[in-house]
C-alpha positions as CSV (number, residue, x, y, z in Angstrom):
1,M,37.6,2.7,-117.9
2,T,37.0,1.8,-121.5
3,T,33.7,0.4,-122.7
4,V,33.5,-1.7,-125.9
5,T,30.7,-3.7,-127.5
6,A,31.0,-7.4,-127.9
7,T,31.3,-6.9,-131.7
8,D,34.1,-4.3,-131.2
9,L,35.9,-6.7,-128.8
10,A,35.9,-9.3,-131.6
11,R,37.1,-6.8,-134.2
12,R,39.7,-5.0,-132.0
13,T,40.9,-7.7,-129.6
14,N,44.6,-6.5,-129.9
15,Q,43.6,-2.9,-129.0
16,V,41.6,-4.2,-126.0
17,L,44.5,-6.3,-124.9
18,D,46.8,-3.2,-125.3
19,A,44.5,-1.2,-123.0
20,L,44.6,-4.0,-120.4
21,A,48.4,-4.0,-120.6
22,R,48.4,-0.3,-119.9
23,G,46.4,-1.0,-116.7
24,E,43.0,0.0,-118.0
25,S,39.8,-1.9,-117.2
26,V,37.5,-2.8,-120.1
27,T,33.8,-3.2,-119.9
28,I,32.0,-5.3,-122.5
29,T,28.4,-4.6,-123.5
30,R,25.9,-6.2,-125.8
31,N,22.6,-4.5,-126.7
32,N,23.4,-1.8,-124.2
33,T,23.7,-4.3,-121.4
34,V,26.9,-4.7,-119.5
35,L,28.2,-8.3,-119.8
36,G,31.2,-7.9,-117.7
37,T,34.4,-6.1,-117.0
38,I,37.9,-7.3,-117.6
39,N,40.5,-5.9,-115.2
40,P,44.3,-6.0,-115.5
41,P,46.0,-8.2,-113.0
42,A,47.0,-6.6,-109.7
43,R,50.5,-5.4,-109.8
44,A,52.9,-7.2,-107.5
45,V,54.4,-5.0,-104.8
46,T,58.0,-5.2,-103.7
47,L,58.9,-5.9,-100.1
48,R,60.0,-2.3,-99.7
49,E,56.6,-1.0,-100.9
50,A,54.8,-3.4,-98.6
51,F,56.7,-2.1,-95.6
52,E,56.2,1.5,-96.6
53,R,52.5,1.0,-96.5
54,L,52.6,-0.2,-92.9
55,P,51.6,2.4,-90.4
56,K,54.5,4.1,-88.7
57,M,55.3,3.4,-85.1
58,S,56.3,6.2,-82.8
59,P,59.8,5.8,-81.3
60,D,58.5,5.1,-77.8
61,V,56.1,2.4,-79.0
62,A,59.0,0.9,-81.1
63,E,61.2,0.8,-78.0
64,R,58.5,-0.8,-75.9
65,Y,58.0,-3.4,-78.7
66,K,61.7,-4.2,-78.8
67,A,61.9,-4.5,-75.0
68,D,58.9,-6.9,-75.0
69,I,60.6,-9.1,-77.7
70,R,63.9,-9.1,-75.8
71,N,62.1,-10.0,-72.5
72,A,59.9,-12.7,-74.1
73,D,60.5,-16.3,-73.1
74,F,61.6,-17.6,-76.5
75,D,64.0,-20.5,-76.9
76,D,66.1,-21.3,-79.9
77,E,64.6,-24.7,-80.5
78,V,62.9,-25.2,-83.9
79,R,59.9,-27.6,-83.7
80,D,57.8,-29.1,-86.4
81,P,54.3,-27.8,-85.6
82,W,52.6,-30.8,-87.1
83,Q,54.5,-33.4,-85.0
84,K,53.5,-34.1,-81.5
């Protein structure tokens, strides 16, 4: 994390923005008091990354899950949940 004074922020705005673009957080101080921290935006994850983060199921649990889905009493009708 980078720390800059409010004066340095005003003088070196482009450098601070470059640090944010590199994924660094920047803390701004004035008179040795922290005013705040600017954080880069959270990086979007791909669908593959999201699935890779899920806990892994053992094969027997996966088979039981598939069997439960197959045996569930679902129909193919699509209904509007807001209409009665």
